[in-house]
Steps between C-alpha positions, in 0.01 A plus 500: 500500500620852426564713807274774364204262509520458877581866565190594303279257689610640832470857374140428398432308823418190294591276789218251514762242604549682833315359801382715791606229745766236541454220248277223643711227340813644662335494841356152451819334375762702687565218742596269214812708435618437858658844521603634838544847647874471428449445126480742207272493197519643149193638323549566125284764329347583835307812399349669807372168633377477858660158502826685571382632837340164584829325429704763686315404820612137460858499369827675566523679167277551193675591175293602199562625147257718307538682170257783573621780725138605549416156637793512742417853612135402544596203718695711746259795494197271533649342809618835641865392488796726426777289344864582453562533125834450328645413161601136474687423178228522231221482756355733763492350848218581742557372851276519806581278797478141370356584158727576204352575160711546189347714229613402152537210261480155658769378262745756644503331839813314609537201734653731761174697515297196613754260647340525844177349371405137551145545369325646197138608470378545141141608469531742211832453322486182292150584376612854410740371234394383154597145415815600311638667814412240760803282434724803551325564831558142617865521397545828684366342818763228464767767469372695799450201728776239472403398854208276593171686510130436544256691279129562538379555144148611403386477139192564290368271229243599240454466121778734384327564168212668686713783644830670444704499819632603734424323717579206275374146524768259622405134492625232735711328237685824432574546871646150497703564183641824640596378844511119527869465412606669824189478719250259638153637420171442678164657422344592834165629377297564186199730525241609247481877548304608192175587677684733737711661227271744327775685313599176329140415419460847351786420265324186377694242703302176524721308745745616765701294746748615763765252606743499789830311475787444735842462336792365696841544341724200521 
């Protein structure tokens, strides 16, 4: 995806993907990750998600990356937080207590930026990339995390021909193809969410599933 696409969506407040609460699947399946208060977690393409504050209450450090400066600014302003802001290589670093958000291109991150993290939470990143970019995303995660990690991954599945993403449809077999070489993969839950997803129905979507996976890197 071109950077301008996401900047424009945030500028127009076209953020239907943003929830006004912590993600229910995160809360339900958090225990499966077996993370402790001494652990750190990485959240790619975090937006202004309230998941960040929910996670910050449960782990030592939350590290996120987000392309849109407006989204990052909105997160801190919306939670009445005043972060320290500094230039960090090609990224801008926002830090407040145990939350660090990098503003910039995900692919500009280095292993040193996230080497404290044992866990990854991906609710919005994989499904934000078109199919031709998803392999690059999986490869970048391998570069960033040579260590063992556990990942909570949430995907959407719908007839891709019925709507142009993002969010894009990512089927189970693609998750397996992207990650099975280095991870064990287990689907924790599949839920039909079409009836509660009016914006998708308005776009003509006829079927919509949300899936939750746990990936454990070998």
